[in-house]
N, C-alpha and C positions, 0 to 999 in steps of 0.2 A: 119808810116812804122817801123817795128821792124826788127832787125837783132839780132838773138840770137847766141851766142857764147859759147855753153856749154863746160866745161872743157873736154879736150880729154882723151880718155881712157889710162890706164897704160898697157904697153905691156910688156911681159916677153919673154926674149931670154936666154934659158937655165937657168942659175942662174942670169944673168944679167938683171937688170930692165931698161926699157927705159920709160922715163917720157916725156909728152907732155904738155906745158903750153901756153895757149893763153892769150893775153893781149891786150884789155880788155876783161873780160869774158862775159859781155853782153852790147849791144849797142841799144838805141832807138834813131833813127835819123829822122830828117825832110827831106822831099824830097828836094833835091839839096844840101845836106850836103855831105861833104867829108868823106871818111871812110879810116882808116888805122888800121889793126889788125896784131899784130906780133905773131908768133908762135916760141918757143924755145924748144929744145930737149936736155935732158941729158941722160947719160946711155949708149951711143954708140958714136963711133968716126966719122963714115961716113954714116949717115942714107940717105935713100930716104925719101924725104918729100912731102907731098900731101895735097891739099885743096879739101874737099868734100863739096857739097852744098845739102841740103835737103829741099825739098818743099812738100806740101801734093799732089800736082798734079803729080810730076815726081819721088818722093822718093829720094833715094841717088843718086848723080851724081859726078863722079870723074871730077873735073874741071881743076886742075893744078898738075902737076908732076914735080918733081926736083930731080935729081940724083947727082948734083954737084953745087958748088958755081957759081953764075952768070948765071946758066942755068935753065930755068923753061919752060916746054912745056904744052900748049902754053903759051906766055909771057902776053897775054891778051885774054879775051873773053868778048864780049859785053863791057860794061864800067868798068868791073873789070880787074885788073892787078895784077900780082904776081911777086915778085923779091926774090931772095936768096942772101942776102948780105954777109952771113956767113955760114960755114959748118953746124952749128947747129941752123940756124934761117931761116924762110921763112916769107915774108910779103904778105898780101892781101890789096889792095888799090882800091879805086874808087874816081874819082874827083866829082862826083855828082850822089847820089843814087836817085832811084825813088820809087814810091808806089809798083811798080811791083817787086821790088827787095827784098821784105820780104822773109826771109829764115833763115835756121840754116845752119851755116858754121862749119865745123869740120876740124881741122888739124890733120894729122896722120903722123907716121913715121914707117919706116920698114927697116930692114937690107937687105931686098930682094925687087926687083922691082915688081910692081903690073902688071899683064898681062893686055892688052887691051881688 
C-alpha cells in the first residue's frame, strides 16, 4: 500500500504568502501500520485547514475541515482521524491502514471557509 503526500501548493493572499508543509512528504506503509502526518502553515494567523484525499476512482474529496484549534469536522472518517492541536497545525492519523487506503492526501489552508 502506498500513501503519497505531495507538498501542498503555495497560496497567495494579496501580497501575503501562505505556505503549507506536510511531514513526512511521502509514506509507503504495510497493511496494519499506523499513520501520522502533520501539516503546518505559515503566512497567516488564523487559517481554515483541510485534508483532501485523491483516488483514481473518486478524484478529489474533502475529508476533514477545521476552522479552529480543537475542532475538526468530522473528527474521524473510517479508520482515519484528524486533530488540530495548534492554530497552525492539523494532523492526519490512522491506527491501522489497509490495502484499500492507497491514496494521495493533500493538506490545504485558506483564510476563507470552503463551501459544502
